[in-house]
C-alpha positions as CSV (number, residue, x, y, z in Angstrom):
1,M,-0.1,0.0,0.2
2,K,1.3,3.5,-0.9
3,M,0.3,7.1,0.0
4,T,-1.5,7.4,-3.2
5,T,-3.7,4.1,-2.8
6,V,-7.4,4.7,-2.8
7,V,-9.2,2.5,0.0
8,K,-12.8,1.9,1.2
9,R,-14.8,-0.1,3.6
10,H,-15.5,-3.8,2.7
11,P,-19.2,-3.4,1.8
12,S,-20.4,-6.4,3.7
13,L,-18.9,-5.4,7.2
14,L,-21.1,-4.5,9.9
15,A,-19.8,-1.8,12.5
16,S,-21.0,-0.2,15.7
17,Q,-19.7,2.8,17.8
18,V,-19.2,1.6,21.6
19,N,-18.3,4.8,23.6
20,D,-15.0,5.7,22.0
21,D,-14.2,2.7,20.4
22,L,-15.4,0.8,17.2
23,V,-16.3,-2.7,16.7
24,L,-16.4,-4.3,13.2
25,F,-17.8,-7.4,12.4
26,N,-16.7,-9.5,9.4
27,A,-19.6,-12.1,8.7
28,E,-17.6,-14.0,6.0
29,R,-14.8,-14.8,8.3
30,G,-17.1,-14.8,11.7
31,M,-14.9,-12.4,13.3
32,Y,-14.9,-9.5,15.3
33,Y,-12.4,-6.4,15.4
34,G,-12.0,-3.3,17.6
35,T,-10.3,-0.3,17.3
36,Q,-10.0,3.0,19.4
37,A,-10.6,6.6,18.5
38,V,-8.4,7.3,15.9
39,G,-9.2,4.0,14.2
40,G,-12.6,5.0,14.1
41,R,-12.1,8.1,12.7
42,I,-10.3,6.5,9.7
43,W,-13.2,4.3,9.3
44,S,-15.6,7.2,9.1
45,L,-13.2,8.9,6.6
46,I,-13.2,5.7,4.3
47,Q,-17.2,5.5,4.3
48,D,-16.4,6.7,0.6
49,E,-13.2,6.2,-1.2
50,M,-10.3,8.2,-0.1
51,S,-6.6,7.9,-0.7
52,V,-4.1,7.2,2.1
53,S,-2.9,10.7,2.0
54,G,-6.2,12.2,2.1
55,I,-6.7,10.4,5.2
56,C,-3.3,11.5,6.7
57,N,-4.0,15.2,5.7
58,Q,-7.5,14.9,7.7
59,L,-5.8,13.5,10.9
60,L,-3.2,15.9,10.8
61,A,-5.8,18.6,10.6
62,E,-7.3,17.0,13.7
63,F,-4.7,15.7,15.9
64,T,-1.3,16.8,17.1
65,V,1.0,14.4,15.6
66,E,3.9,14.7,13.2
67,R,3.4,13.9,9.6
68,E,6.1,11.1,9.3
69,T,4.4,9.2,12.3
70,C,0.7,9.7,11.1
71,E,1.7,8.4,7.6
72,R,3.5,5.3,9.0
73,D,0.9,4.7,11.6
74,V,-2.1,4.9,8.8
75,L,-0.2,3.0,6.4
76,Q,0.2,0.3,8.9
77,F,-3.3,0.2,10.3
78,L,-4.8,0.1,6.7
79,E,-2.5,-2.6,5.6
80,Q,-3.8,-4.5,8.9
81,L,-7.3,-4.0,7.8
82,E,-6.7,-5.0,4.2
83,T,-5.0,-8.4,5.3
84,E,-8.3,-8.8,7.5
85,G,-10.4,-8.2,4.7
86,L,-11.9,-5.0,6.2
87,V,-10.9,-2.5,3.5
88,V,-10.5,-2.7,-0.2
89,A,-7.8,-1.0,-2.2
90,C,-9.7,0.7,-5.4
């Protein structure tokens, strides 16, 4: 995955907000996943297709974080979601 990669949510997932956490359910795998506030924010940003760089730019506007750290962490998070079948690269 690269900064120019466009991602979106996998269409068959179910998601629910529980306090500041987000719980995702992949019915195809029968697996639940949980993420905290920033992960939930990323999830809301990819309701529609969005590039990794666009996600980072939005997070940089909302949170106090260095660009390099943000980009590294977002790429790692999205790659994990992709591996688990929770997001798809467009």
